[in-house]
C-alpha positions as CSV (number, residue, x, y, z in Angstrom):
1,M,42.7,-15.9,-9.5
2,A,42.1,-12.1,-10.1
3,E,39.6,-10.4,-7.9
4,H,36.1,-9.6,-9.0
5,P,35.7,-6.1,-9.4
6,F,33.1,-6.2,-7.5
7,A,34.9,-8.1,-4.2
8,P,36.0,-4.6,-3.2
9,Y,32.5,-3.2,-2.2
10,V,31.7,-6.6,-0.3
11,R,34.3,-6.1,1.7
12,I,33.9,-2.6,2.9
13,L,30.6,-3.6,4.5
14,G,31.9,-6.8,5.7
15,K,35.1,-6.1,7.2
16,G,34.1,-6.5,11.0
17,K,32.7,-3.9,13.1
18,K,35.8,-1.5,13.4
19,G,37.0,-2.4,9.6
20,S,33.9,-2.1,7.5
21,R,31.7,1.3,7.3
22,S,28.8,2.3,4.8
23,L,30.0,3.0,1.3
24,T,29.9,6.6,-0.4
25,Q,27.2,7.5,-2.5
26,E,29.2,7.5,-5.6
27,E,30.6,4.1,-4.3
28,A,26.9,3.4,-4.5
29,F,25.7,3.9,-7.4
30,E,29.0,2.3,-8.7
31,A,27.9,-0.8,-7.1
32,M,24.7,-0.9,-8.0
33,S,25.2,0.1,-11.2
34,M,26.9,-3.1,-11.8
35,I,24.1,-5.7,-10.1
36,L,21.7,-3.8,-12.5
37,S,23.8,-4.1,-15.5
38,G,24.4,-8.4,-14.3
39,A,28.2,-7.8,-13.8
40,V,27.5,-9.4,-9.9
41,R,27.8,-13.1,-9.3
42,P,25.0,-14.3,-7.7
43,E,27.0,-15.0,-4.1
44,Q,28.0,-11.8,-4.3
45,L,24.9,-10.0,-4.3
46,G,23.4,-12.5,-1.7
47,A,26.9,-11.0,0.4
48,F,26.0,-7.8,-0.5
49,L,22.4,-7.0,0.2
50,M,22.6,-9.2,3.7
51,L,25.4,-6.9,5.3
52,L,23.9,-4.2,4.1
53,R,20.4,-5.1,6.1
54,V,22.1,-6.4,9.0
55,K,23.6,-2.5,9.1
56,E,21.3,-0.7,7.8
57,E,20.9,1.7,4.9
58,S,22.8,5.0,4.9
59,P,20.6,7.9,3.3
60,E,24.0,8.2,1.1
61,E,23.8,4.6,0.0
62,L,20.5,4.7,-1.0
63,T,21.2,8.3,-3.1
64,G,23.8,6.6,-4.7
65,F,21.2,3.6,-5.1
66,V,18.2,5.1,-6.5
67,K,20.1,7.4,-9.0
68,A,22.2,4.2,-11.0
69,A,18.3,2.8,-10.7
70,R,17.0,5.9,-12.5
71,L,19.3,5.4,-15.5
72,H,18.3,1.9,-15.9
73,S,15.1,2.7,-16.0
74,S,14.9,4.5,-19.1
75,A,12.3,6.7,-18.6
76,P,11.8,9.6,-21.2
77,E,12.7,12.7,-19.6
78,S,9.8,14.4,-21.1
79,L,7.2,12.8,-19.3
80,K,5.8,14.2,-16.3
81,A,3.5,13.5,-13.2
82,D,2.5,15.9,-10.4
83,L,2.8,13.3,-7.9
84,D,5.2,9.8,-7.6
85,W,3.3,7.2,-4.6
86,S,5.2,4.0,-4.5
87,T,3.6,1.2,-3.3
88,Y,5.5,-1.8,-2.8
89,A,4.6,-3.3,0.8
90,G,1.2,-5.0,-0.1
91,K,-2.1,-5.2,2.4
92,K,-3.1,-7.7,4.3
93,R,-4.4,-6.4,7.4
94,Q,-7.0,-4.1,5.5
95,L,-8.0,-3.3,1.6
96,P,-5.8,-0.9,0.0
97,W,-8.4,2.2,0.3
98,F,-5.7,4.4,-0.4
99,L,-6.0,3.5,-4.1
100,L,-9.5,5.3,-4.0
101,A,-7.4,8.4,-2.8
102,A,-5.9,8.4,-5.7
103,F,-8.6,7.8,-8.0
104,V,-9.9,10.8,-6.5
105,L,-6.9,13.4,-7.2
106,S,-7.0,11.6,-10.3
107,E,-10.3,13.6,-10.8
108,N,-9.5,16.9,-9.7
109,N,-6.4,17.6,-11.8
110,V,-3.3,15.9,-10.1
111,R,-1.5,13.6,-12.4
112,V,-0.6,10.4,-10.2
113,F,2.2,8.2,-11.8
114,M,2.2,4.9,-9.3
115,H,4.9,2.2,-9.2
116,G,5.0,-0.9,-7.2
117,S,5.5,-5.2,-6.9
118,K,3.4,-7.7,-6.1
119,G,4.0,-11.5,-4.8
120,H,7.1,-11.2,-2.9
121,T,5.3,-11.5,0.5
122,Q,2.2,-14.6,0.6
123,G,-0.7,-13.0,1.7
124,R,-1.0,-10.0,0.7
125,V,-3.0,-7.8,-1.4
126,Y,-1.3,-5.8,-4.2
127,I,-2.1,-2.9,-6.2
128,E,-1.9,-4.5,-9.4
129,D,-3.9,-7.4,-8.8
130,I,-6.5,-4.9,-7.8
131,L,-7.0,-2.7,-11.0
132,S,-9.2,-5.5,-12.6
133,V,-11.5,-5.1,-10.5
134,F,-12.0,-1.3,-12.0
135,G,-11.9,-2.4,-15.4
136,L,-7.9,-0.7,-15.4
137,A,-5.0,-2.9,-16.9
138,A,-1.1,-1.8,-14.9
139,S,1.4,-0.3,-17.9
140,Q,3.2,-2.2,-19.8
141,N,5.8,0.5,-20.8
142,W,6.5,4.3,-20.5
143,Q,4.7,5.2,-24.0
144,Q,1.6,2.9,-22.0
145,V,2.4,5.2,-18.8
146,A,2.3,8.5,-20.5
147,D,-1.1,7.0,-22.6
148,H,-2.8,6.3,-19.3
149,L,-2.0,9.4,-17.9
150,A,-3.1,11.6,-20.6
151,Q,-6.5,9.6,-20.5
152,Q,-7.1,9.0,-17.0
153,Q,-4.1,11.0,-14.8
154,Y,-4.1,7.9,-13.4
155,A,-1.4,5.0,-14.5
156,F,0.2,2.2,-12.5
157,L,3.7,0.6,-13.5
158,S,5.3,-2.5,-11.8
159,I,9.1,-2.1,-11.3
160,D,9.0,-5.6,-13.0
161,E,8.2,-3.5,-16.4
162,M,10.5,-0.1,-15.3
163,V,14.0,-2.1,-14.0
164,P,13.5,-5.9,-14.2
165,R,16.5,-7.0,-12.5
166,L,15.6,-4.7,-9.1
167,G,11.5,-6.7,-9.5
168,E,14.1,-9.6,-9.8
169,I,15.6,-8.9,-6.9
170,I,12.8,-8.1,-4.7
171,Q,11.0,-12.1,-5.1
172,L,14.2,-12.8,-3.4
173,R,12.9,-12.1,-0.2
174,P,11.2,-15.9,0.7
175,I,14.8,-17.1,-0.5
176,L,16.5,-14.6,1.8
177,G,14.1,-14.6,4.4
178,L,14.7,-11.2,4.8
179,R,13.8,-7.6,3.1
180,S,16.2,-6.3,1.6
181,P,17.6,-2.4,0.9
182,V,16.2,-2.9,-2.7
183,H,13.0,-2.9,-0.7
184,T,13.4,0.8,0.3
185,L,15.1,2.2,-3.0
186,C,12.3,0.6,-5.2
187,R,9.9,3.3,-3.0
188,L,12.1,6.2,-3.3
189,I,13.3,5.8,-7.1
190,N,10.6,8.5,-8.4
191,P,11.8,8.0,-12.0
192,L,9.7,10.7,-13.3
193,N,11.3,13.5,-10.8
194,S,7.9,15.1,-10.3
195,E,7.7,17.3,-7.3
196,C,5.6,15.4,-5.1
197,T,6.0,12.1,-4.2
198,V,4.8,9.9,-1.5
199,D,5.6,6.7,0.0
200,G,5.1,4.6,3.0
201,V,7.0,2.4,5.8
202,F,6.4,0.0,8.8
203,H,9.8,0.3,10.8
204,P,9.6,3.1,12.5
205,A,13.2,3.8,11.9
206,Y,13.1,3.7,7.6
207,A,11.3,6.6,8.1
208,P,13.6,9.4,9.2
209,M,15.7,6.9,6.0
210,H,13.2,8.0,3.8
211,Q,13.0,11.3,4.3
212,Q,17.0,11.9,4.5
213,T,17.4,10.0,1.3
214,S,14.4,11.9,-0.7
215,Q,16.7,15.1,0.4
216,L,19.7,14.2,-0.6
217,L,17.7,13.5,-4.3
218,G,16.1,17.1,-4.7
219,V,12.7,16.3,-3.5
220,Q,10.6,19.5,-2.7
221,H,7.5,18.1,-1.6
222,G,7.9,14.5,0.0
223,L,5.9,12.9,2.3
224,T,6.7,9.4,4.2
225,I,3.8,7.9,5.8
226,R,4.6,5.0,8.6
227,G,1.0,3.2,7.0
228,D,-1.2,0.9,7.3
229,G,1.3,-2.3,6.3
230,G,3.7,-0.4,5.5
231,E,2.2,1.4,2.9
232,A,1.3,5.1,2.5
233,E,-2.3,5.2,3.9
234,I,-3.2,7.0,7.1
235,K,-4.9,4.8,10.2
236,P,-8.1,6.4,10.6
237,D,-8.4,4.7,13.9
238,S,-5.2,5.6,15.2
239,D,-1.9,8.0,15.8
240,C,0.1,8.5,12.5
241,E,3.2,9.3,12.4
242,V,4.2,11.4,9.1
243,R,7.0,12.9,7.6
244,W,7.6,16.0,5.3
245,I,9.7,17.7,3.5
246,R,8.4,21.0,2.6
247,Q,10.4,23.3,-0.1
248,G,13.6,20.7,0.9
249,E,13.2,21.3,4.7
250,L,12.5,18.4,6.8
251,S,9.2,18.3,9.0
252,D,7.5,15.1,11.0
253,E,4.3,15.4,13.2
254,Q,1.3,12.7,14.7
255,W,-2.0,13.1,12.6
256,P,-4.2,12.3,15.3
257,R,-6.7,9.4,14.5
258,I,-10.4,10.9,13.0
259,F,-11.9,7.4,14.8
260,A,-12.1,7.7,19.0
261,K,-12.1,3.6,18.4
262,R,-10.5,1.0,16.7
263,V,-12.4,-0.2,14.0
264,V,-13.1,-4.0,13.7
265,K,-11.1,-5.3,10.8
266,D,-13.0,-7.0,7.9
267,E,-12.3,-11.1,8.7
268,V,-12.3,-11.2,4.7
269,L,-10.6,-9.0,2.0
270,E,-12.9,-9.0,-0.8
271,P,-11.2,-6.5,-3.5
272,S,-15.0,-5.9,-4.7
273,L,-15.6,-3.9,-1.6
274,L,-13.3,-1.5,-3.2
275,L,-15.4,-0.6,-6.1
276,A,-18.6,-0.7,-4.3
277,C,-17.0,1.5,-1.9
278,W,-16.3,4.1,-4.3
279,R,-19.6,3.4,-6.3
280,G,-21.2,4.1,-3.1
281,E,-23.4,1.0,-2.9
282,V,-22.0,0.1,0.8
283,V,-20.8,2.3,3.3
284,H,-18.0,1.1,4.6
285,E,-16.8,2.6,7.7
286,Y,-13.2,2.3,8.1
287,G,-12.7,2.3,4.3
288,E,-14.2,5.7,4.0
289,G,-11.7,6.5,7.0
290,A,-8.7,5.7,5.3
291,V,-10.2,7.4,2.4
292,V,-10.8,10.7,3.4
293,S,-7.4,10.8,6.0
294,T,-4.9,9.9,3.2
295,L,-6.3,12.1,0.6
296,A,-6.3,14.9,2.9
297,A,-2.6,14.7,3.6
298,L,-2.1,14.6,-0.1
299,L,-3.9,17.7,0.3
300,V,-1.3,19.1,2.3
301,L,2.0,17.8,0.4
302,L,0.2,19.3,-3.1
303,G,0.1,22.1,-1.3
304,K,-4.3,22.4,-1.4
305,A,-4.4,22.9,2.2
306,D,-2.3,23.9,4.7
307,Q,-3.0,21.6,7.6
308,Q,-4.9,18.5,8.9
309,A,-8.2,20.6,10.1
310,P,-9.5,22.0,6.3
311,A,-7.4,19.7,4.5
312,L,-9.8,16.9,5.7
313,L,-12.7,18.6,5.4
314,L,-11.8,19.6,1.4
315,A,-11.1,15.9,1.2
316,R,-14.5,15.3,2.4
317,T,-15.9,17.1,0.1
318,L,-14.3,16.4,-3.1
319,W,-15.0,12.2,-2.3
320,E,-18.5,12.9,-2.2
321,Q,-18.5,15.1,-5.8
322,R,-15.8,12.1,-6.6
323,D,-18.0,10.2,-9.9
324,R,-19.7,7.6,-9.0
325,S,-19.9,6.2,-12.6
326,R,-16.2,6.3,-13.4
327,F,-15.3,2.8,-13.0
């Protein structure tokens, strides 16, 4: 029986401590292209993903994976957004307050393209399920993304529509028992090649990995936040690690908390609270702190402020000036 064409990629990763190595960027591109084309057997896919998981992905591997995924996304070259915002983790301790920060940006001449997934981890709240609270719907294809960006300067597209095979692989998490490299590469796909990108991580080791991969992919202005629940949301009641790409150069810093003490979290995550807070019907200390803190970081990323203090002042002003009747 002849060897399967994908077998060499599994062998590269699985030859033991002394014989195995990371894939080159070119090998990673070819391997992911085969996966997305359906040219890989299920047992090969499982072995490949878990060998990568044990080893941990290298920036070069992720770069190759992302380049393959971009081709399969079939995003129109003419479609542009100012900010690519990935949301794949879901929230379990707090509501996704960062969505309100995205809405504020979209009211201030920033075209925000958000993409993500849902349902792979039980008990989490996902953006795609929250949109209906605001009378919005996820885009179903690239034409709808273009329409939504033109109409409201905000659009959300599920990975299930963008690269369906990746959406299927993400849903393997409860079967494999672990997240796979697909969770990382989806965050970095930036299909519209936006100049500014923001993503979130939970595990400390993944922050520099995301940052270095984005640099290899040519991102000029990037922000990786070790945020609440692995999403790109600054925690207002604890110091937060942020990693930057500025003009292609890497840096990192700790953003100090804006609240001196921890805020007691809500016992139940009620999505309608997001809308009530936007409309000014309720005051939510943690939520508004998260919105302002996250918005401030994005204002620095977008070049609207140069450091945290002035960014916070501008963020509070924009939050107060939001169109409360929009939703």
